[in-house]
Each structure stands twice: as C-alpha cells, then as structure tokens.
mmCIF file of the C-alpha atoms, coordinates in Angstrom:
data_MODEL
# 
_entry.id   MODEL 
# 
loop_
_atom_site.group_PDB 
_atom_site.id 
_atom_site.type_symbol 
_atom_site.label_atom_id 
_atom_site.label_alt_id 
_atom_site.label_comp_id 
_atom_site.label_asym_id 
_atom_site.label_entity_id 
_atom_site.label_seq_id 
_atom_site.pdbx_PDB_ins_code 
_atom_site.Cartn_x 
_atom_site.Cartn_y 
_atom_site.Cartn_z 
_atom_site.occupancy 
_atom_site.B_iso_or_equiv 
_atom_site.pdbx_formal_charge 
_atom_site.auth_seq_id 
_atom_site.auth_comp_id 
_atom_site.auth_asym_id 
_atom_site.auth_atom_id 
_atom_site.pdbx_PDB_model_num 
ATOM 1   C CA . MET A 1 1   ? 14.023  11.803  -5.607 1.00 0.00 ? 1   MET A CA 1 
ATOM 2   C CA . LYS A 1 2   ? 16.800  11.416  -3.056 1.00 0.00 ? 2   LYS A CA 1 
ATOM 3   C CA . ARG A 1 3   ? 15.546  14.492  -1.157 1.00 0.00 ? 3   ARG A CA 1 
ATOM 4   C CA . ARG A 1 4   ? 11.976  13.133  -1.017 1.00 0.00 ? 4   ARG A CA 1 
ATOM 5   C CA . ALA A 1 5   ? 13.274  9.794   0.242  1.00 0.00 ? 5   ALA A CA 1 
ATOM 6   C CA . ILE A 1 6   ? 15.190  11.477  3.043  1.00 0.00 ? 6   ILE A CA 1 
ATOM 7   C CA . LEU A 1 7   ? 12.126  13.533  3.977  1.00 0.00 ? 7   LEU A CA 1 
ATOM 8   C CA . GLY A 1 8   ? 9.990   10.378  4.020  1.00 0.00 ? 8   GLY A CA 1 
ATOM 9   C CA . GLY A 1 9   ? 12.474  8.714   6.347  1.00 0.00 ? 9   GLY A CA 1 
ATOM 10  C CA . LEU A 1 10  ? 12.599  11.841  8.491  1.00 0.00 ? 10  LEU A CA 1 
ATOM 11  C CA . GLY A 1 11  ? 8.811   11.837  8.786  1.00 0.00 ? 11  GLY A CA 1 
ATOM 12  C CA . LEU A 1 12  ? 8.853   8.239   9.942  1.00 0.00 ? 12  LEU A CA 1 
ATOM 13  C CA . CYS A 1 13  ? 11.708  8.970   12.373 1.00 0.00 ? 13  CYS A CA 1 
ATOM 14  C CA . VAL A 1 14  ? 9.826   11.853  13.944 1.00 0.00 ? 14  VAL A CA 1 
ATOM 15  C CA . ALA A 1 15  ? 6.581   9.879   14.068 1.00 0.00 ? 15  ALA A CA 1 
ATOM 16  C CA . LEU A 1 16  ? 8.239   6.944   15.784 1.00 0.00 ? 16  LEU A CA 1 
ATOM 17  C CA . VAL A 1 17  ? 10.094  9.119   18.291 1.00 0.00 ? 17  VAL A CA 1 
ATOM 18  C CA . VAL A 1 18  ? 6.866   10.984  19.101 1.00 0.00 ? 18  VAL A CA 1 
ATOM 19  C CA . ALA A 1 19  ? 5.024   7.666   19.465 1.00 0.00 ? 19  ALA A CA 1 
ATOM 20  C CA . ALA A 1 20  ? 7.566   6.458   21.986 1.00 0.00 ? 20  ALA A CA 1 
ATOM 21  C CA . GLY A 1 21  ? 6.769   9.393   24.249 1.00 0.00 ? 21  GLY A CA 1 
ATOM 22  C CA . CYS A 1 22  ? 3.047   9.843   23.599 1.00 0.00 ? 22  CYS A CA 1 
ATOM 23  C CA . SER A 1 23  ? 0.212   7.423   23.111 1.00 0.00 ? 23  SER A CA 1 
ATOM 24  C CA . GLY A 1 24  ? -1.855  9.979   21.187 1.00 0.00 ? 24  GLY A CA 1 
ATOM 25  C CA . VAL A 1 25  ? -4.767  9.226   23.502 1.00 0.00 ? 25  VAL A CA 1 
ATOM 26  C CA . ASP A 1 26  ? -5.975  11.597  26.177 1.00 0.00 ? 26  ASP A CA 1 
ATOM 27  C CA . ASP A 1 27  ? -6.723  10.081  29.580 1.00 0.00 ? 27  ASP A CA 1 
ATOM 28  C CA . ASN A 1 28  ? -10.281 11.390  29.202 1.00 0.00 ? 28  ASN A CA 1 
ATOM 29  C CA . ASP A 1 29  ? -10.921 9.569   25.904 1.00 0.00 ? 29  ASP A CA 1 
ATOM 30  C CA . ASN A 1 30  ? -13.678 6.985   25.935 1.00 0.00 ? 30  ASN A CA 1 
ATOM 31  C CA . ASP A 1 31  ? -15.435 4.598   23.585 1.00 0.00 ? 31  ASP A CA 1 
ATOM 32  C CA . ASN A 1 32  ? -17.797 7.331   22.380 1.00 0.00 ? 32  ASN A CA 1 
ATOM 33  C CA . GLN A 1 33  ? -14.991 9.418   20.872 1.00 0.00 ? 33  GLN A CA 1 
ATOM 34  C CA . GLN A 1 34  ? -14.694 9.602   17.080 1.00 0.00 ? 34  GLN A CA 1 
ATOM 35  C CA . ASN A 1 35  ? -11.518 9.099   15.052 1.00 0.00 ? 35  ASN A CA 1 
ATOM 36  C CA . ASN A 1 36  ? -9.580  11.386  12.693 1.00 0.00 ? 36  ASN A CA 1 
ATOM 37  C CA . ASN A 1 37  ? -12.383 11.494  10.087 1.00 0.00 ? 37  ASN A CA 1 
ATOM 38  C CA . ASN A 1 38  ? -15.333 11.916  12.465 1.00 0.00 ? 38  ASN A CA 1 
ATOM 39  C CA . ALA A 1 39  ? -16.394 8.410   11.477 1.00 0.00 ? 39  ALA A CA 1 
ATOM 40  C CA . PRO A 1 40  ? -18.235 6.210   13.949 1.00 0.00 ? 40  PRO A CA 1 
ATOM 41  C CA . VAL A 1 41  ? -16.044 4.379   16.419 1.00 0.00 ? 41  VAL A CA 1 
ATOM 42  C CA . GLY A 1 42  ? -15.208 0.845   15.441 1.00 0.00 ? 42  GLY A CA 1 
ATOM 43  C CA . HIS A 1 43  ? -12.249 -1.327  14.647 1.00 0.00 ? 43  HIS A CA 1 
ATOM 44  C CA . GLY A 1 44  ? -11.044 -3.436  11.789 1.00 0.00 ? 44  GLY A CA 1 
ATOM 45  C CA . THR A 1 45  ? -7.989  -5.423  10.796 1.00 0.00 ? 45  THR A CA 1 
ATOM 46  C CA . LEU A 1 46  ? -5.104  -4.507  8.487  1.00 0.00 ? 46  LEU A CA 1 
ATOM 47  C CA . THR A 1 47  ? -3.087  -7.318  6.967  1.00 0.00 ? 47  THR A CA 1 
ATOM 48  C CA . GLY A 1 48  ? -0.836  -8.016  4.008  1.00 0.00 ? 48  GLY A CA 1 
ATOM 49  C CA . GLU A 1 49  ? 2.614   -9.003  2.858  1.00 0.00 ? 49  GLU A CA 1 
ATOM 50  C CA . ILE A 1 50  ? 5.761   -6.990  3.494  1.00 0.00 ? 50  ILE A CA 1 
ATOM 51  C CA . SER A 1 51  ? 8.527   -7.360  0.925  1.00 0.00 ? 51  SER A CA 1 
ATOM 52  C CA . THR A 1 52  ? 11.579  -5.407  -0.162 1.00 0.00 ? 52  THR A CA 1 
ATOM 53  C CA . THR A 1 53  ? 13.108  -4.337  -3.446 1.00 0.00 ? 53  THR A CA 1 
ATOM 54  C CA . VAL A 1 54  ? 16.434  -3.348  -1.872 1.00 0.00 ? 54  VAL A CA 1 
ATOM 55  C CA . THR A 1 55  ? 19.441  -5.577  -2.474 1.00 0.00 ? 55  THR A CA 1 
ATOM 56  C CA . CYS A 1 56  ? 20.049  -7.860  0.495  1.00 0.00 ? 56  CYS A CA 1 
ATOM 57  C CA . ASP A 1 57  ? 23.474  -9.291  1.276  1.00 0.00 ? 57  ASP A CA 1 
ATOM 58  C CA . ALA A 1 58  ? 23.151  -12.841 2.636  1.00 0.00 ? 58  ALA A CA 1 
ATOM 59  C CA . THR A 1 59  ? 26.858  -12.848 3.600  1.00 0.00 ? 59  THR A CA 1 
ATOM 60  C CA . VAL A 1 60  ? 26.339  -10.240 6.354  1.00 0.00 ? 60  VAL A CA 1 
ATOM 61  C CA . ALA A 1 61  ? 26.862  -11.910 9.753  1.00 0.00 ? 61  ALA A CA 1 
ATOM 62  C CA . ASP A 1 62  ? 23.714  -10.508 11.411 1.00 0.00 ? 62  ASP A CA 1 
ATOM 63  C CA . GLY A 1 63  ? 21.550  -11.113 8.326  1.00 0.00 ? 63  GLY A CA 1 
ATOM 64  C CA . ASP A 1 64  ? 21.059  -8.128  6.050  1.00 0.00 ? 64  ASP A CA 1 
ATOM 65  C CA . CYS A 1 65  ? 17.303  -7.521  5.520  1.00 0.00 ? 65  CYS A CA 1 
ATOM 66  C CA . ALA A 1 66  ? 16.557  -9.483  8.683  1.00 0.00 ? 66  ALA A CA 1 
ATOM 67  C CA . GLY A 1 67  ? 15.466  -8.009  11.993 1.00 0.00 ? 67  GLY A CA 1 
ATOM 68  C CA . THR A 1 68  ? 12.500  -6.176  13.506 1.00 0.00 ? 68  THR A CA 1 
ATOM 69  C CA . VAL A 1 69  ? 9.802   -4.439  11.443 1.00 0.00 ? 69  VAL A CA 1 
ATOM 70  C CA . TYR A 1 70  ? 8.128   -1.314  12.832 1.00 0.00 ? 70  TYR A CA 1 
ATOM 71  C CA . LEU A 1 71  ? 4.822   -0.255  11.233 1.00 0.00 ? 71  LEU A CA 1 
ATOM 72  C CA . VAL A 1 72  ? 3.106   3.046   11.999 1.00 0.00 ? 72  VAL A CA 1 
ATOM 73  C CA . LEU A 1 73  ? -0.397  4.313   11.181 1.00 0.00 ? 73  LEU A CA 1 
ATOM 74  C CA . MET A 1 74  ? -0.833  8.082   10.819 1.00 0.00 ? 74  MET A CA 1 
ATOM 75  C CA . ALA A 1 75  ? -3.800  10.302  9.964  1.00 0.00 ? 75  ALA A CA 1 
ATOM 76  C CA . GLU A 1 76  ? -1.846  12.432  7.482  1.00 0.00 ? 76  GLU A CA 1 
ATOM 77  C CA . ASN A 1 77  ? 0.847   11.718  4.938  1.00 0.00 ? 77  ASN A CA 1 
ATOM 78  C CA . PRO A 1 78  ? 4.069   11.527  7.008  1.00 0.00 ? 78  PRO A CA 1 
ATOM 79  C CA . VAL A 1 79  ? 6.085   13.252  4.274  1.00 0.00 ? 79  VAL A CA 1 
ATOM 80  C CA . LEU A 1 80  ? 3.793   16.286  4.376  1.00 0.00 ? 80  LEU A CA 1 
ATOM 81  C CA . ASN A 1 81  ? 3.280   16.277  8.152  1.00 0.00 ? 81  ASN A CA 1 
ATOM 82  C CA . PRO A 1 82  ? 6.167   14.581  9.961  1.00 0.00 ? 82  PRO A CA 1 
ATOM 83  C CA . MET A 1 83  ? 5.292   16.101  13.374 1.00 0.00 ? 83  MET A CA 1 
ATOM 84  C CA . GLN A 1 84  ? 2.017   14.255  13.946 1.00 0.00 ? 84  GLN A CA 1 
ATOM 85  C CA . THR A 1 85  ? 1.408   11.679  16.656 1.00 0.00 ? 85  THR A CA 1 
ATOM 86  C CA . PRO A 1 86  ? 0.876   8.203   15.177 1.00 0.00 ? 86  PRO A CA 1 
ATOM 87  C CA . GLU A 1 87  ? -2.356  6.366   15.859 1.00 0.00 ? 87  GLU A CA 1 
ATOM 88  C CA . THR A 1 88  ? -0.469  3.163   16.547 1.00 0.00 ? 88  THR A CA 1 
ATOM 89  C CA . VAL A 1 89  ? 2.943   1.532   16.275 1.00 0.00 ? 89  VAL A CA 1 
ATOM 90  C CA . GLU A 1 90  ? 3.165   -2.230  15.727 1.00 0.00 ? 90  GLU A CA 1 
ATOM 91  C CA . ILE A 1 91  ? 6.395   -4.192  16.143 1.00 0.00 ? 91  ILE A CA 1 
ATOM 92  C CA . PHE A 1 92  ? 7.087   -7.505  14.394 1.00 0.00 ? 92  PHE A CA 1 
ATOM 93  C CA . GLY A 1 93  ? 10.254  -9.354  15.450 1.00 0.00 ? 93  GLY A CA 1 
ATOM 94  C CA . SER A 1 94  ? 12.316  -11.991 13.645 1.00 0.00 ? 94  SER A CA 1 
ATOM 95  C CA . VAL A 1 95  ? 11.468  -10.882 10.108 1.00 0.00 ? 95  VAL A CA 1 
ATOM 96  C CA . ASP A 1 96  ? 13.762  -12.003 7.263  1.00 0.00 ? 96  ASP A CA 1 
ATOM 97  C CA . LEU A 1 97  ? 12.854  -10.137 4.082  1.00 0.00 ? 97  LEU A CA 1 
ATOM 98  C CA . GLY A 1 98  ? 16.003  -11.468 2.415  1.00 0.00 ? 98  GLY A CA 1 
ATOM 99  C CA . ALA A 1 99  ? 14.361  -14.898 2.450  1.00 0.00 ? 99  ALA A CA 1 
ATOM 100 C CA . GLY A 1 100 ? 11.035  -13.641 1.054  1.00 0.00 ? 100 GLY A CA 1 
ATOM 101 C CA . SER A 1 101 ? 7.938   -11.766 2.129  1.00 0.00 ? 101 SER A CA 1 
ATOM 102 C CA . TYR A 1 102 ? 6.462   -11.556 5.633  1.00 0.00 ? 102 TYR A CA 1 
ATOM 103 C CA . THR A 1 103 ? 2.747   -11.632 6.487  1.00 0.00 ? 103 THR A CA 1 
ATOM 104 C CA . TYR A 1 104 ? 1.738   -8.957  8.993  1.00 0.00 ? 104 TYR A CA 1 
ATOM 105 C CA . THR A 1 105 ? -1.567  -8.399  10.793 1.00 0.00 ? 105 THR A CA 1 
ATOM 106 C CA . MET A 1 106 ? -2.631  -5.374  12.820 1.00 0.00 ? 106 MET A CA 1 
ATOM 107 C CA . ASN A 1 107 ? -5.778  -6.005  14.882 1.00 0.00 ? 107 ASN A CA 1 
ATOM 108 C CA . ASN A 1 108 ? -8.104  -3.454  16.499 1.00 0.00 ? 108 ASN A CA 1 
ATOM 109 C CA . VAL A 1 109 ? -7.227  -0.658  14.062 1.00 0.00 ? 109 VAL A CA 1 
ATOM 110 C CA . PRO A 1 110 ? -9.643  2.291   14.471 1.00 0.00 ? 110 PRO A CA 1 
ATOM 111 C CA . VAL A 1 111 ? -12.053 2.938   11.609 1.00 0.00 ? 111 VAL A CA 1 
ATOM 112 C CA . GLY A 1 112 ? -10.850 5.661   9.236  1.00 0.00 ? 112 GLY A CA 1 
ATOM 113 C CA . ASP A 1 113 ? -8.278  6.566   6.620  1.00 0.00 ? 113 ASP A CA 1 
ATOM 114 C CA . TRP A 1 114 ? -4.661  5.981   7.633  1.00 0.00 ? 114 TRP A CA 1 
ATOM 115 C CA . TYR A 1 115 ? -1.224  6.195   6.071  1.00 0.00 ? 115 TYR A CA 1 
ATOM 116 C CA . VAL A 1 116 ? 0.982   3.154   6.675  1.00 0.00 ? 116 VAL A CA 1 
ATOM 117 C CA . SER A 1 117 ? 4.725   3.735   7.150  1.00 0.00 ? 117 SER A CA 1 
ATOM 118 C CA . GLY A 1 118 ? 7.386   1.350   8.250  1.00 0.00 ? 118 GLY A CA 1 
ATOM 119 C CA . PHE A 1 119 ? 10.953  0.180   8.285  1.00 0.00 ? 119 PHE A CA 1 
ATOM 120 C CA . LEU A 1 120 ? 13.085  -2.886  8.937  1.00 0.00 ? 120 LEU A CA 1 
ATOM 121 C CA . ASP A 1 121 ? 15.673  -2.435  11.670 1.00 0.00 ? 121 ASP A CA 1 
ATOM 122 C CA . ASP A 1 122 ? 18.199  -4.856  10.216 1.00 0.00 ? 122 ASP A CA 1 
ATOM 123 C CA . ASP A 1 123 ? 21.096  -3.715  12.392 1.00 0.00 ? 123 ASP A CA 1 
ATOM 124 C CA . GLY A 1 124 ? 19.203  -4.142  15.667 1.00 0.00 ? 124 GLY A CA 1 
ATOM 125 C CA . ASN A 1 125 ? 19.720  -0.675  17.113 1.00 0.00 ? 125 ASN A CA 1 
ATOM 126 C CA . ALA A 1 126 ? 16.164  0.770   17.200 1.00 0.00 ? 126 ALA A CA 1 
ATOM 127 C CA . SER A 1 127 ? 14.789  0.586   20.716 1.00 0.00 ? 127 SER A CA 1 
ATOM 128 C CA . GLY A 1 128 ? 12.995  2.364   23.524 1.00 0.00 ? 128 GLY A CA 1 
ATOM 129 C CA . ALA A 1 129 ? 12.833  6.122   23.189 1.00 0.00 ? 129 ALA A CA 1 
ATOM 130 C CA . LEU A 1 130 ? 14.520  6.160   19.773 1.00 0.00 ? 130 LEU A CA 1 
ATOM 131 C CA . THR A 1 131 ? 12.448  3.756   17.697 1.00 0.00 ? 131 THR A CA 1 
ATOM 132 C CA . ALA A 1 132 ? 13.473  5.083   14.304 1.00 0.00 ? 132 ALA A CA 1 
ATOM 133 C CA . PRO A 1 133 ? 15.332  3.915   11.217 1.00 0.00 ? 133 PRO A CA 1 
ATOM 134 C CA . ASP A 1 134 ? 18.947  4.865   10.740 1.00 0.00 ? 134 ASP A CA 1 
ATOM 135 C CA . VAL A 1 135 ? 21.228  4.888   7.724  1.00 0.00 ? 135 VAL A CA 1 
ATOM 136 C CA . GLY A 1 136 ? 20.982  1.625   5.823  1.00 0.00 ? 136 GLY A CA 1 
ATOM 137 C CA . ASP A 1 137 ? 17.652  0.409   7.207  1.00 0.00 ? 137 ASP A CA 1 
ATOM 138 C CA . PRO A 1 138 ? 15.115  -0.566  4.500  1.00 0.00 ? 138 PRO A CA 1 
ATOM 139 C CA . VAL A 1 139 ? 12.117  1.794   4.629  1.00 0.00 ? 139 VAL A CA 1 
ATOM 140 C CA . GLY A 1 140 ? 8.745   1.938   2.930  1.00 0.00 ? 140 GLY A CA 1 
ATOM 141 C CA . TYR A 1 141 ? 8.280   4.830   0.535  1.00 0.00 ? 141 TYR A CA 1 
ATOM 142 C CA . PRO A 1 142 ? 5.804   6.164   -0.339 1.00 0.00 ? 142 PRO A CA 1 
ATOM 143 C CA . SER A 1 143 ? 3.364   5.548   2.502  1.00 0.00 ? 143 SER A CA 1 
ATOM 144 C CA . PRO A 1 144 ? 0.123   4.071   1.121  1.00 0.00 ? 144 PRO A CA 1 
ATOM 145 C CA . GLN A 1 145 ? -3.236  5.246   2.436  1.00 0.00 ? 145 GLN A CA 1 
ATOM 146 C CA . VAL A 1 146 ? -5.684  2.594   3.633  1.00 0.00 ? 146 VAL A CA 1 
ATOM 147 C CA . THR A 1 147 ? -9.322  2.741   4.667  1.00 0.00 ? 147 THR A CA 1 
ATOM 148 C CA . ILE A 1 148 ? -10.280 0.683   7.699  1.00 0.00 ? 148 ILE A CA 1 
ATOM 149 C CA . VAL A 1 149 ? -13.926 -0.390  7.947  1.00 0.00 ? 149 VAL A CA 1 
ATOM 150 C CA . ALA A 1 150 ? -15.505 -1.672  11.161 1.00 0.00 ? 150 ALA A CA 1 
ATOM 151 C CA . ASP A 1 151 ? -15.381 -5.444  11.584 1.00 0.00 ? 151 ASP A CA 1 
ATOM 152 C CA . GLU A 1 152 ? -13.692 -5.938  8.187  1.00 0.00 ? 152 GLU A CA 1 
ATOM 153 C CA . THR A 1 153 ? -10.195 -6.871  7.055  1.00 0.00 ? 153 THR A CA 1 
ATOM 154 C CA . THR A 1 154 ? -8.288  -4.513  4.772  1.00 0.00 ? 154 THR A CA 1 
ATOM 155 C CA . VAL A 1 155 ? -5.406  -5.962  2.763  1.00 0.00 ? 155 VAL A CA 1 
ATOM 156 C CA . GLU A 1 156 ? -2.439  -3.718  1.950  1.00 0.00 ? 156 GLU A CA 1 
ATOM 157 C CA . ASN A 1 157 ? 0.841   -5.157  0.739  1.00 0.00 ? 157 ASN A CA 1 
ATOM 158 C CA . LEU A 1 158 ? 3.855   -3.046  1.693  1.00 0.00 ? 158 LEU A CA 1 
ATOM 159 C CA . THR A 1 159 ? 7.207   -2.771  -0.039 1.00 0.00 ? 159 THR A CA 1 
ATOM 160 C CA . PHE A 1 160 ? 10.334  -1.386  1.544  1.00 0.00 ? 160 PHE A CA 1 
ATOM 161 C CA . THR A 1 161 ? 11.731  0.288   -1.554 1.00 0.00 ? 161 THR A CA 1 
ATOM 162 C CA . MET A 1 162 ? 14.871  2.039   -0.360 1.00 0.00 ? 162 MET A CA 1 
ATOM 163 C CA . ARG A 1 163 ? 17.503  2.226   2.357  1.00 0.00 ? 163 ARG A CA 1 
ATOM 164 C CA . LEU A 1 164 ? 17.509  5.317   4.540  1.00 0.00 ? 164 LEU A CA 1 
ATOM 165 C CA . GLN A 1 165 ? 20.407  7.564   3.543  1.00 0.00 ? 165 GLN A CA 1 
# 
C-alpha cells in the first residue's frame, strides 16, 4: 500500500509540474474540437466537499491541515499514467481542513470522463513552476473518476486520505 501511495503522489507531482509549463491546449484549438472521449464540446460544473482523514495537529504554528488546495483533472488515472498533461488545475486558497470540510466548485469543466486528483499544501511551499505536494502534505488517494455532462453539475466529494511520504 505504501508503494501505491507514493506512486499516486508521484503521478500528481508530475501532472502538476507538467501543468505549470503546458496548458494542454494547442494554439490552433477552437470551439469545434472534441475532448478526450470524442464527446461533443460542452462544459459543466464539478462541485463537492473536500475533507481529510489524516490526523491534524492544531498546535502547529502555521496551522496543520490548513493552506492551499490544488485540484487537477486528468483524462487517465494518474497512478497508471503520471506523464499526462492535466486538463485543468484549480487552486483554492485559505482552506482549513482541520476545522472541517471545504466546499469546492470548478466551473467550465469540459464534457467527458476525468480523474480528480489533489493535495493540500499545508506548509505553503508549492508555487510557480513546482506546484506539487511534498513530504507531509495531505493528498487524495485514490483519484476518483467523474463524468461531466454539458450544462449540468456533477457532485464528487473528495477525501485527502494520506500524507505524502
């Protein structure tokens, strides 16, 4: 289990680093292009609650389990294909999972099937070109798959189940 958890974190790390350098969209793309499943172009919304099952230490000065959440949508399971370019990366600041759950919303998500990965940067060191979890950051594992339907809202609750090791 520990090896799979590390690989899951590695997949997210690679995906986030790749996302920082590439948008995943060609300059020649247009509104007539289809997504990863050859489904018609359209957009929906993804929303839900983010929580954690890791132990949070409220005595930590900077607030353990508090910080910035990074969520990533990918076409393939990030554990099986860590080298893919994410469809999108969403950043949610000032999240305190030690105090309870956090409601997230991702708008304008392309229609299709996506895997949702994420982590909480609770030590405040993920930024710029290296937007990735490091040792101790709570991460979501496994990455659930969601189906986005045009003009509809999909609800997917996420749980950060482990700390990256």
